[in-house]
C-alpha positions as CSV (number, residue, x, y, z in Angstrom):
1,M,-1.8,18.7,7.3
2,E,0.9,17.8,4.8
3,M,4.0,15.8,5.7
4,T,7.4,17.4,5.6
5,R,10.0,16.4,3.1
6,L,11.8,14.4,5.8
7,E,8.6,12.6,6.8
8,K,7.9,11.7,3.2
9,W,11.5,10.5,2.8
10,V,11.2,8.2,5.8
11,V,7.8,6.7,4.9
12,N,8.7,6.3,1.2
13,R,12.0,4.5,1.6
14,C,12.3,1.1,-0.1
15,K,13.7,-0.5,3.1
16,K,10.6,0.8,5.0
17,A,8.3,-0.7,2.3
18,E,10.2,-4.1,2.4
19,C,9.8,-4.2,6.2
20,N,6.1,-3.3,6.0
21,I,5.5,-6.0,3.3
22,A,7.3,-8.6,5.3
23,R,5.2,-7.7,8.4
24,V,1.9,-8.0,6.5
25,H,3.0,-11.4,5.0
26,R,3.8,-12.7,8.5
27,R,0.4,-11.6,9.8
28,L,-1.5,-13.0,6.8
29,D,0.4,-16.3,7.4
30,E,-1.0,-16.4,10.9
31,L,-4.6,-16.3,9.8
32,P,-6.5,-19.5,9.6
33,S,-7.9,-18.9,6.2
34,N,-6.8,-17.2,2.9
35,D,-10.4,-16.0,2.3
36,I,-9.5,-12.3,2.3
37,R,-10.4,-10.9,-1.0
38,D,-11.0,-7.2,-0.4
39,V,-8.6,-4.8,1.4
40,L,-8.8,-1.1,2.2
41,E,-5.4,0.4,3.1
42,L,-5.7,3.7,4.9
43,G,-2.6,5.9,4.4
44,C,-1.1,3.8,1.6
45,G,1.6,6.3,0.9
46,A,3.6,5.2,-2.1
47,G,1.5,2.1,-2.5
48,A,4.1,-0.6,-2.0
49,V,2.0,-2.7,0.5
50,A,-1.2,-2.2,-1.5
51,A,0.6,-3.3,-4.8
52,D,2.2,-6.3,-3.1
53,L,-1.2,-7.5,-1.8
54,A,-2.8,-7.1,-5.2
55,V,0.0,-9.0,-7.0
56,T,1.1,-11.6,-4.5
57,Y,-2.4,-12.5,-3.1
58,E,-4.6,-11.3,-5.9
59,M,-6.6,-9.3,-3.4
60,N,-8.8,-6.4,-4.5
61,V,-7.0,-3.5,-2.9
62,H,-8.1,0.1,-2.5
63,G,-5.3,2.3,-1.2
64,T,-6.1,5.7,0.2
65,D,-4.1,8.6,1.4
66,Y,-5.0,12.1,2.3
67,E,-2.0,13.6,0.4
68,R,-2.6,13.9,-3.3
69,K,1.2,13.7,-3.9
70,Q,1.5,10.4,-2.2
71,I,-1.2,8.9,-4.5
72,E,0.5,10.4,-7.5
73,I,3.7,8.6,-6.4
74,A,1.8,5.4,-5.9
75,R,0.2,5.6,-9.3
76,D,3.6,6.3,-10.9
77,T,5.5,3.5,-9.1
78,Q,2.8,0.9,-8.6
79,P,0.3,1.5,-11.5
80,E,-3.4,0.8,-10.9
81,S,-4.7,-2.5,-12.3
82,E,-7.8,-4.7,-12.1
83,H,-6.9,-5.5,-8.5
84,L,-5.3,-2.2,-7.4
85,H,-6.9,1.2,-7.1
86,Y,-5.9,4.4,-5.4
87,R,-7.9,7.3,-4.1
88,V,-7.3,10.6,-2.3
89,E,-9.4,10.7,0.9
């Protein structure tokens, strides 16, 4: 089932991405070790969190989303790299 335009607007807002990134950073800071190297993000949407993890922590991130359009947005705004890959699932 595809998201509505309103749902896409809500989940793809920059402010929402900033909040999610900050939340992930706080959680990672709580972990006893920085040994996390590989990450699978289910429902990565526009890819902001996935890209941040790949750049900030040099993690190998695979972002997935069931909507092809979301992956297209992710690839346009947060290009794939050695550490960052997207896939429609």
